[in-house]
MISE-744805 format. One record per residue (C-alpha): y, z, x. Coordinates in steps of 0.25 Angstrom, whole numbers, padded with zeros to 4 digits, always signed. Each point is the difference from the previous one (the first is absolute). Example, Ala and Ser with C-alpha at 12.3 -4.5 7.8 and 13.67 -1.06 7.14 Angstrom:
# residues 2
-0018+0031+0049+0014-0002+0006
This chain:
# residues 962
+0226-0133-0091+0004+0006+0013-0010-0003+0011-0005+0012+0008+0007+0002+0013-0006-0006+0013-0009+0009+0008+0006+0006+0013-0001-0008+0012-0012+0002+0009+0001+0010+0012+0006-0006+0013-0005+0003+0013+0011+0011+0001-0005+0006-0013+0013+0000-0007-0006+0002-0013+0006+0013-0003+0003+0013+0007-0011+0010-0001+0008+0012-0002+0008-0006-0011+0003+0010-0012-0004-0011-0010-0013-0002+0007-0011+0004-0011-0015+0000+0001-0007-0013-0005-0007+0009-0010+0006+0013-0005-0008+0009+0008+0008+0012-0002-0004+0002-0015-0010+0010-0004-0014-0003-0003+0002+0003-0015+0012-0010+0000-0010-0011+0006-0009+0002-0012+0010+0001-0011+0012-0009+0004+0000-0013-0007+0010-0008+0008-0003-0008+0012+0005+0005+0014+0014-0003+0004+0002-0011+0010+0007+0001+0013+0007-0011+0007-0001+0006+0014-0011-0010+0005-0008-0012-0004-0012+0003-0007+0004+0014-0007+0006-0005-0013-0006+0005-0013-0006-0009-0010+0011-0007-0009-0010-0003-0011-0001+0011-0010-0008-0007-0011-0004-0014-0003+0001+0003-0015+0014+0007+0001+0009-0008+0010+0013+0006+0004+0013-0006-0006+0008-0010+0008+0012+0010+0000-0009+0011+0006-0006-0010+0010+0014-0004+0004+0004+0014+0002-0012+0003+0008+0003-0012+0009+0014+0004+0002-0004+0014+0004-0010-0005+0009+0010-0009+0007+0010+0011+0001-0010+0009+0007-0004-0011+0009+0014-0003+0004+0003+0015+0002-0012+0001+0010+0005-0012+0007+0014+0006+0002-0006+0013+0005-0009-0008+0010+0012-0008+0005+0008+0013+0002-0011+0006+0008-0001-0013+0009+0014+0001+0003-0001+0014+0005-0012-0003+0008+0008-0012+0006+0011+0009+0005-0009+0010+0006-0007-0011+0007+0013-0006+0006+0003+0014+0006-0013+0001+0007-0001-0015+0004+0008+0002+0013-0010+0012+0005-0013-0006-0002-0008-0012-0006-0009+0003-0013-0009-0009-0008+0006+0001-0014-0010-0009-0007-0007+0012-0005+0012+0010-0002-0005+0012-0007-0013+0010+0001-0003-0004-0014-0001-0015+0004-0008+0003+0012-0009+0008-0009-0002-0012-0009-0002-0009+0012-0011+0009+0004-0007+0000-0013+0002-0015-0001-0007-0002+0014-0012+0008-0004-0002-0007-0013+0001-0014+0007-0010+0005+0010-0010+0004-0011+0003-0012-0008-0003-0009+0012-0013+0008+0003-0006+0000-0014-0012+0009-0004-0010-0004+0010+0008+0002+0012+0006+0013-0005-0014+0005-0002-0004-0004+0014+0013+0008+0005-0005+0013-0006+0004+0000-0015-0007+0012-0007-0009-0001-0012+0006+0008-0011-0011+0009-0005-0007-0001-0010+0004-0015-0002-0009-0009+0008+0010-0012-0002+0013+0006+0003+0006+0002+0014+0013+0006+0005+0008-0001+0013+0013+0008+0002+0012+0001+0010+0010+0011+0002+0015-0003-0001+0012+0008+0004+0013+0000-0007+0010+0010+0004-0007+0013+0001-0010-0003-0010-0014-0006+0003-0007-0009-0010-0014-0005-0001-0002-0014-0006-0014-0004-0005-0005-0013-0004-0012+0000-0009-0008-0013-0001-0013-0005-0005-0011-0006+0008-0003-0010-0011+0008-0003-0013-0003+0007-0012-0004-0006-0013+0011-0002-0011-0006+0011-0010-0006+0010+0011+0010+0011-0001-0010+0009-0007-0009-0001+0012-0003+0012+0008+0004-0007+0012+0015+0000-0004+0011+0008+0006+0008+0008-0009+0013-0008+0003-0007-0013-0002-0005+0005-0014+0013+0007-0004+0009-0012+0004-0009-0012-0001+0002-0004+0015-0010-0004+0010+0007+0002+0014+0012+0009+0002+0009+0008+0009+0002+0015+0000+0012+0006+0008+0002+0015+0000+0006+0010+0009-0010+0008+0010+0002+0013-0007-0009+0011-0006+0002-0006-0014+0000-0014+0004+0010-0004-0011+0015-0002+0000+0007+0011-0008+0014-0006+0001+0004-0012-0009+0010-0007+0009-0010+0001+0012-0011-0006-0009+0009-0011-0005+0004-0003+0014-0014+0000+0005-0005-0010-0011+0012-0009+0002-0003-0001+0015-0014-0004-0003+0004-0010-0011+0010-0007+0010-0010+0000+0011-0011-0006-0009+0010-0010-0006+0004-0005+0014-0015-0002+0004-0003-0008-0013-0010+0010-0004-0004+0004-0014-0006+0013+0003+0003+0012-0010+0006+0012+0007+0000+0014-0005+0007+0013+0004-0005+0014-0005+0011+0008-0006+0002+0014-0006-0010+0011+0000-0014-0003+0005-0006+0005-0012+0007-0010-0009-0006-0012+0008+0012-0007-0003+0003-0014+0007+0011-0011+0000-0003-0014+0005+0004-0014+0000-0006-0014+0002+0007-0013+0003-0007-0011-0008+0005-0013+0007+0015-0003-0002+0001+0002-0015-0008+0012-0004+0000+0015+0004-0009+0011-0005+0003+0014+0000-0009+0012+0000+0002+0014-0004-0010+0012-0003+0001+0014-0004-0008+0012-0006+0001+0010-0011-0009+0012+0005+0002+0009-0012+0004+0000-0015-0003-0015-0003+0006-0004-0013-0010-0001-0011+0003-0014-0003-0003-0004+0014-0014+0006-0001-0004-0012-0010+0000-0015+0002+0011-0002-0010+0010+0008+0007-0004-0006+0014+0001-0014-0006+0014+0003-0005+0003+0006+0014-0003-0014+0006+0008-0008-0011+0012+0009+0003+0001-0005+0014+0005-0014-0004+0006+0003-0014+0014+0007-0001-0004+0010-0011-0011+0003-0009+0007-0007-0012-0001-0013+0008-0015+0000+0001-0004-0014-0003-0010-0002-0011-0011-0006+0009+0000+0000+0015-0013-0004+0007-0004+0011+0009-0012-0001+0009-0008+0013+0000-0012+0005+0008-0005+0014+0001-0009+0009+0008-0006+0013-0006-0007+0010+0009-0009+0011-0007-0006+0012+0007-0012+0007-0005+0000+0015-0001-0006+0006+0012-0015+0004-0001+0002+0015+0002+0012+0001-0008-0007-0006-0012-0011+0009+0001+0008+0012+0001+0007-0004-0013-0012-0002-0007-0006+0013+0005+0012+0008-0004-0001-0005-0015-0015+0001-0001+0000+0014+0005+0011+0006-0008-0010+0006-0010-0009+0005+0010-0001+0014+0005+0003+0004+0015-0015+0002+0003-0003-0014-0007+0010-0007+0009-0005+0007+0012-0014-0005-0003+0005-0014-0002+0006-0004+0014+0008-0013+0001-0009-0012+0002+0004-0008+0013+0000-0015+0001-0012+0000+0009-0009+0011-0006-0012-0010-0001+0002-0007+0013-0010+0002+0011+0010+0007+0010+0004+0010-0011-0010+0010+0004+0007+0002+0013+0015-0003-0002+0009-0005-0011+0008-0012+0005+0014-0002-0005+0001-0013-0009+0005-0011+0009+0005-0008-0012+0011+0009-0006+0003-0011-0010+0003-0014-0003+0012-0008-0001+0000-0012-0010+0010-0011+0001+0003-0008-0012+0008-0013+0002+0007-0008-0010+0003-0014+0005+0013-0007-0001+0004-0002-0015+0013-0004-0007+0007+0008-0010+0013-0003-0008+0002+0012-0008+0001+0015+0004-0009+0004-0012-0012-0008+0007+0000+0011+0011-0004+0010-0010-0012-0008-0004-0004-0001+0015+0002+0015+0002-0009+0004-0012-0011-0011+0003-0013+0005+0006-0002-0001+0015-0013-0008-0003+0009-0012-0003+0005+0000+0015-0003-0012+0008-0007+0007+0011-0005+0014+0003-0002+0006+0014-0007+0013+0004+0003+0008+0012-0008+0013+0004+0009+0012+0004-0008+0005+0012+0001+0014+0005+0008+0003+0013-0013+0005+0008-0006-0014-0002+0011-0006+0008+0002+0011+0011-0007-0004+0013-0001+0014+0006-0014+0006+0001-0002+0013-0006+0010-0001-0012-0011-0005-0009-0011+0010-0003-0013-0005-0002-0013-0002+0008+0007-0007+0011+0009+0011+0003-0011+0010+0000-0009-0009+0009+0012+0000+0010+0000+0015+0000-0015-0001+0003+0002-0009+0011+0009+0010+0006-0010+0011-0001-0010-0010+0007+0009-0001+0011+0000+0016+0002-0015+0001-0002-0002-0001+0015+0008+0012+0004-0012+0010-0003-0015-0001+0001-0003+0008-0012+0006+0000-0014+0002+0016+0000+0010-0002+0011+0009-0007-0009-0002+0011-0011+0005+0011+0010+0014+0006-0002+0011-0010+0003+0012+0009-0004+0005-0002+0014+0001-0015-0001+0014-0006-0003-0005-0011-0009-0005+0009-0011+0001-0010-0011-0011-0009+0007-0010+0012-0001+0002+0004-0014-0012+0004-0007-0001+0002-0016-0003+0014-0005-0015+0004-0003+0002-0003-0015+0002-0015+0003-0012+0000+0009-0008+0006-0011+0004-0010-0009-0003-0012+0009-0014+0006+0003-0002+0002-0015+0003-0014-0003-0009-0005+0012-0012+0008-0004+0002+0001-0015-0013-0002-0009+0007-0011-0007+0001-0008+0012-0015-0004-0001-0007-0010+0009+0009-0011+0005-0005-0015-0002+0009-0005+0010+0005-0012-0009+0010-0006+0010+0007-0013-0002-0007-0012+0006+0007-0005+0012-0006-0006+0012+0008+0009+0010-0003+0013-0006-0014+0001+0007+0008-0003+0013+0008+0013-0002-0009+0012+0004+0005+0010-0010-0006+0008-0011+0001-0005-0015+0012+0005-0007-0009+0007-0011-0009+0007+0011+0002+0014+0004+0007-0003+0013+0008-0011-0006+0006+0010-0010+0002+0010+0011+0008-0011+0008+0009-0003-0012+0002+0014-0003+0004+0002+0014+0011-0011-0001+0007+0009-0010-0003+0014+0006+0013+0006+0005+0006-0011+0008-0013-0005+0006+0002+0006+0013-0011+0003+0010+0000+0015-0003-0001-0002-0015-0011-0010+0002-0007+0010+0009+0001+0012-0010-0005-0009-0011-0012-0005+0008-0005+0013+0004+0000+0005-0015-0006-0013-0003-0012+0002+0010-0001+0015-0005-0002-0005-0014-0011-0010+0004-0007+0011+0007-0001+0008-0012-0006-0012-0008-0010-0001+0011-0004+0014+0000-0001+0001-0015-0008-0013+0000+0010-0006-0010+0002-0015-0002+0013-0005+0008+0010-0006-0010+0005-0014+0001-0012-0004+0008-0008-0012-0004-0015+0003-0004-0008-0008+0011-0011+0001+0010+0007-0009+0010+0012+0002+0009+0010-0012+0001+0004-0002+0014+0012-0009-0004+0008+0013-0004+0007+0010+0010-0009+0010+0007+0005+0012-0008-0004-0007-0013-0014-0003+0006-0001+0015+0004+0003+0004-0015-0010-0010-0005-0010+0006+0010+0004+0014-0005-0002-0004-0015-0014-0005+0003-0003+0012+0008+0004+0009-0012-0009-0008-0009-0012+0001+0009+0003+0014+0003+0000+0003-0015-0013-0008-0002-0007+0007+0011+0003+0014-0006-0005-0005-0013-0013-0004+0006-0002+0013+0007+0002+0007-0012-0011-0008-0007-0010+0004+0011-0008-0012+0004-0013+0005+0006-0005-0013+0003+0010-0002+0012-0006+0012+0007-0014-0004-0001-0008-0004+0013+0004-0014+0004-0014-0001+0006-0006+0001-0014+0006-0013-0004-0011-0009-0002+0000-0015-0001+0007-0002-0013+0010-0011+0000+0014+0005-0004+0014-0005+0000-0004-0015+0001+0011-0010-0003-0010-0012-0001-0009-0009+0008+0005-0006+0012-0003-0015-0001-0010-0006+0010-0002+0014+0007-0013+0007+0001-0003+0013+0007-0007-0002+0013-0012+0010-0001-0003-0001-0015+0004-0014-0004+0008+0006-0011+0013-0005-0006+0012+0006+0007+0010+0007-0009+0015+0002+0003+0004+0014-0002+0013+0006-0007+0009+0005+0012+0012+0008+0000+0014-0006+0001+0007-0001+0013+0007+0013+0002+0014+0000-0005+0010-0001+0012+0015-0001+0001+0007-0009+0010+0001+0011+0011-0015+0003-0002-0003-0015+0002+0008+0001+0013-0008+0012+0005-0013-0007-0003+0004-0012+0008+0005+0009+0012-0014+0007-0001-0007-0013+0001+0007-0004+0012-0003+0014+0006-0015-0001-0002-0001-0015+0004-0010-0010-0006-0012+0006+0007-0005+0007-0012+0008-0007-0010+0005+0013-0006+0014+0006-0001-0002+0014-0004-0006+0010-0009+0005-0008-0012-0008-0012+0003-0013+0009+0003+0002+0006-0014+0001-0014-0007-0012-0006+0008-0008+0013-0004+0004-0002-0015-0004-0014+0000-0014+0002+0007-0003+0012-0010+0003-0009-0012-0008-0012+0006-0012+0010+0002+0001+0005-0014+0000-0015-0005-0011-0004+0009-0010+0011+0003-0009-0008+0009+0011-0006+0008+0001+0001+0015+0012+0000+0010-0002-0015+0002+0001-0003-0015+0014+0008-0001+0005-0008+0012-0004-0013-0007+0008+0004-0012+0012+0007+0006+0002-0007+0013-0007-0013+0000+0006-0004+0014-0008+0011+0006-0014-0007-0004-0004-0011+0009-0009-0009-0008-0012-0008+0007-0005-0008-0012-0001-0015+0003+0010-0009-0006-0010-0008-0009-0002+0013-0008-0015+0001+0001+0000+0014+0006-0009+0010-0006+0002+0014-0005+0005+0009+0006+0012-0008+0005+0001-0001+0015+0012+0007+0006+0005+0012+0007+0012+0009+0001+0012-0004+0009+0001+0006+0014+0011+0009-0005-0009+0006-0011-0013+0001+0008+0006+0008+0011-0006+0013+0003+0008+0011-0007+0007-0009-0009+0010+0008-0009-0004-0008-0013-0015+0003+0001+0003+0014+0002+0009+0001-0012-0011-0008-0008-0010+0010+0004+0009+0012-0004+0005-0006-0014-0008+0005-0012-0003-0010-0011+0011+0004-0010+0007-0009-0010+0015+0000-0001+0000+0009-0012-0007+0011+0008+0008-0002+0013+0012+0008+0005+0013-0007-0002+0005-0007+0012+0014+0005-0003+0002+0015+0002+0011+0003-0011+0004+0014+0006+0001-0005+0014+0008-0013-0003+0009+0008-0010+0004+0010+0010+0002-0011+0010+0010-0007-0010+0007+0013-0002+0001+0002+0015+0006-0013+0001+0011+0002-0011+0004+0014+0006+0001-0005+0014+0007-0013-0002+0011-0004+0009+0014-0002-0006+0001-0014+0005-0013-0004-0005+0003+0006-0014+0014-0007-0001-0006-0013+0005-0009+0000-0012+0010+0005-0010+0010-0011+0004-0011-0011-0003-0004+0007-0013+0014+0003-0005+0005-0015+0002-0013-0005-0006+0000+0009-0012+0015-0002-0003-0001-0015+0001-0012+0001-0010+0008+0009-0010+0011-0010+0000-0009-0012-0001-0005+0005-0013+0014-0002-0006+0002-0009-0012+0011-0010+0003-0003-0012-0008-0007-0007+0012+0013-0005+0006-0005-0010+0011+0010+0004+0010-0003+0015-0001-0015-0003+0001+0002-0008+0013+0008+0012+0006-0011+0010-0003-0010-0009+0007+0009-0001+0012+0002+0015+0000-0015+0002+0000-0001-0010+0012+0011+0007+0007-0006+0014-0002-0014-0005+0005+0006-0006+0012+0008+0013+0004-0010+0011-0004-0011-0007+0008+0007+0005+0012-0003+0014-0004-0015-0001+0001+0001-0004+0014+0005+0013+0005+0013-0006+0005+0012+0008+0005+0009+0007-0011+0013-0005+0007-0005-0015-0001-0004+0002-0015+0012+0007-0005+0010-0011+0000-0010-0010-0007-0003+0011-0011+0015+0002-0003+0002-0015-0001-0012+0000-0010+0007+0011-0008+0012-0008-0001-0008-0012-0005-0007+0009-0010+0013+0005-0005+0005-0014-0003-0012-0004-0007-0001+0013-0008+0014-0002-0005-0003-0014-0004-0012+0005-0007+0007+0011-0008+0011-0011-0004-0011-0010-0004-0007+0011-0009+0014+0004-0007+0004-0015-0002-0014-0003-0006+0001+0012-0010+0014-0003-0005-0003-0015-0001-0014+0000-0004+0003-0009-0012+0006-0010+0009-0010-0002+0012+0007-0013+0005+0014+0007+0000-0006+0013+0007-0007-0008+0011+0013-0008+0002+0009+0012+0001-0009+0007+0010-0001-0013+0008+0015+0000+0000+0001+0014+0006-0012-0003+0009+0008-0011+0007+0012+0008+0001-0008+0012+0006-0008-0009+0010+0010+0000+0011+0000+0015+0000-0015+0001+0003+0000+0000+0015-0009+0007+0009+0009+0007+0009+0004+0015-0001+0015-0003+0000+0006-0001-0014+0004-0014-0004+0014-0003-0003+0000-0008-0012+0012+0002-0009-0002-0011-0010-0001+0004-0014-0011-0004-0010+0008-0008-0011-0011-0010-0004-0001-0003-0014-0012-0006-0007+0002-0009-0012-0007+0005-0013-0007-0011-0008+0002-0001-0015-0014+0006-0003+0003+0012+0009+0013+0004-0006-0007+0009-0010-0008+0007+0011+0013+0002+0007+0008+0005-0012-0011+0011-0001+0006+0006+0013+0012+0004-0009-0005+0009-0010+0009+0003-0012+0008+0012+0003-0004+0013-0006+0009+0008-0009+0004+0009+0011+0004-0011+0009+0008-0007-0011+0007+0013-0002+0004+0002+0014+0005-0014+0003+0010-0007-0008-0001-0015+0000+0012-0007+0002-0004-0015+0004-0008-0010-0008-0011-0009+0005-0011+0011-0003-0014-0001+0005-0009+0009-0008+0012+0009-0002+0004+0000+0015+0013-0006+0004+0002-0008+0013+0002+0007+0013+0010-0011+0003+0006-0012-0007+0006-0012+0008+0007-0011-0007+0006-0013+0005+0011-0006-0009+0006-0014+0004+0009-0011-0006+0000-0014+0005+0009-0011-0003+0001-0015+0004+0009-0003+0011+0006-0012-0007+0004+0008-0013+0013+0009-0002+0006+0008+0010-0011-0002+0011+0003-0015+0000+0005-0006+0013+0009-0012+0003-0010-0004+0011-0014+0000-0006-0010+0007+0009-0012-0002-0007-0006-0007-0013+0004+0004-0013-0013+0007-0004+0001+0010+0011+0003+0015-0004+0007+0011+0007-0003+0015-0002+0014+0005-0004-0004+0015-0002-0012+0008+0003-0003+0015-0002-0011+0008+0005-0002+0013-0006-0010+0011+0004+0000+0013-0008-0008+0012-0005+0004+0010-0011+0010+0007+0009+0003-0011+0011+0006-0014-0001+0003-0009+0012+0007-0014-0003+0002-0011+0009+0010-0012-0004+0002-0013+0006+0011-0010-0005+0002-0014+0004+0014-0006-0001+0007-0013+0003+0012+0001+0009
């Protein structure tokens, strides 16, 4: 048996290994062959003796070793080629020596590094030595870049020049070591997954394509890196991209100590993939062909390690609905189809009344992973291909999120937030005029016509019809409970003004002119209801005014009450009550309107029990009326204790009711009941006083010409039922309409902004999203932020000071609105797997959180959302329901060509890793000098395959003994 020839000598400092431009120099791996030949060729690549570490593997098959004569011939051929290269090198050295002798007399040169190629290698070696000495920690401190989206992978690069070409050499390294079986992790670079490496070098020209299109150049480039790494004693794998960029082809090499060398090669078939390579059997045979001479030499049993990852994609929501609708409506007439519009995904969501949101979850990607298994026969691959995906070791689910969810620019997402931003712009413009009619005037001369667009009258009529429709009824103001809602002085979302604000958001482009036109028509419609004494729609039936709401809503509450009072007065007049016109002096001492006896109180003159009368409620007042009353009190002073005619009317009403309930009462009795502080008691402390009780009026009440006594003398004894109402509905109603018709634009917009924010948030808060804790927390934070920001609007602050805060609030609102819509979509699609739904949302929430800044500038955040959530065994049925069996129409359109079907759906992508391992002490891989124990194994062949029905990419790594 002829022993194999000795390996070539290691390179010297003068790099006399070979001449780089030798005609016999060939690539370490046949990079010139086409992608089809890579997939179908059965022989291993040819070995080149040009350099240490580029020999092809001598082992063909453990089961079919080469004959002694063949090995002798191969050894002889190898020795001959080696001798030829050595003679060529000696001849070139002789020629160079003659040239050096001629120039020696003219100048002195350092000939230690003689050629540009050797200087290029020396430069690579120096850089690699520096990177080796620094290590990952120091390289990260020196500015190594994190390779997105991989958190554990970093890259540092240097530029090199050789001749007229400039190259970029990149070193990829990890912050922490990877696990042994972690290549299917999301945090794995494509080169790491394809070739089974951790850290690696990539050298490529600085060009538009970034790949080497010339075979000699690629071979020379890879040889240079291999020599430099060998001199450094480094075992980094090095790669060079070759061929057309679309092929994603690479060649590479790795020195494993002094005994083994690993070579890499990758290429792609972009179309017309052979049918046999679409199935696992054919791919298994392709892998076996890389270390067997021919298909007839396949060993009966070869232990091949196998691992697979399948990625399925659910049909997009819209596409699925369109298909179903087209089949269901084939038998319907044209009119029937028109009367059955397509149902949107959010038709029953709270915001659907105002806008239809694009479904943020376009689908799901399901990843099924088969852990490492060992197979010995090709037929076993067919069983794996036909097996159900439920037998996979792990399932992972990843939502495919719409692009608008990732976009940081404000305004591209159309929802409440975008319209609120337009409303804030209108608020900024509101101070430009004193009256709303000024904005309605013709603006044809203005340049910015788009900002003053007003919809046609038909749209206005439609809005008014919706606002004042009979179906609207009375609003009950059922708002979601939140401790911050009361702090926002807006109207309820279901109220008349609340609905006006929501309609205004979507009226035209919510500019100040459109709002002015809509408001004028709105007030005109309200006046019609007043004049016709018709009940105001969307107003709560109540006899009180809630001062916690905005002033416009208070005014509308007042008007609704005035309409009811006005209507009731008209009915009473029509009935003709003659008792009211009778002479008040004829009223004798008949007790009327008593609410009951006052304990321990007796009338002074008659020693009768004192009765408390029924009195009229305090007159209804809005916030501005209360302020007027306070100003009047300050103007009158405390001398007479009155603040205007209203107080006189109230006091007179109470005195009349007291007289009716106590016919024999005197002024002092009323003071003792109504204002005890103005009665000065002179009774002894021991309580032995007689009757009548000793006391007198206070100085204020006993003064001559006291107003209270004058009113008492003029007040007739009338119970409440016979008194005139303290509220004049006609007068107060006209005052309300005057306020609405003369309201200043800035005052209107201030209240609209508060109401629109509050109402929009209230609508979103009604969304059903599965009670996700993170979402609930964000909604509470939104309410707190709104309450803090909108509070400034109530203090009549300057518009310029508030505009920035309101726009930032719009951005916060948009972020939370997006998340809420996403939460609703995830909850609906995974309603049968609540834990998984909450986990999927939490993954995206944590990804989206850095985007939720408070500045107006767009946040640059390029990281992609790739997180996958593991699916539990009990959740697989719910996830499989995301893949409904294809309809007959879908099956007819798509011809299935791959196996591993899930409910009739083939995988979007199939990734496979084949590998063969052998003990170092056995057969061809044995070494005279033991490097390790007998039980250690080495991976001799590894193939990564990534393919679809019309695309196949193969990466091969082969380990040989030199």
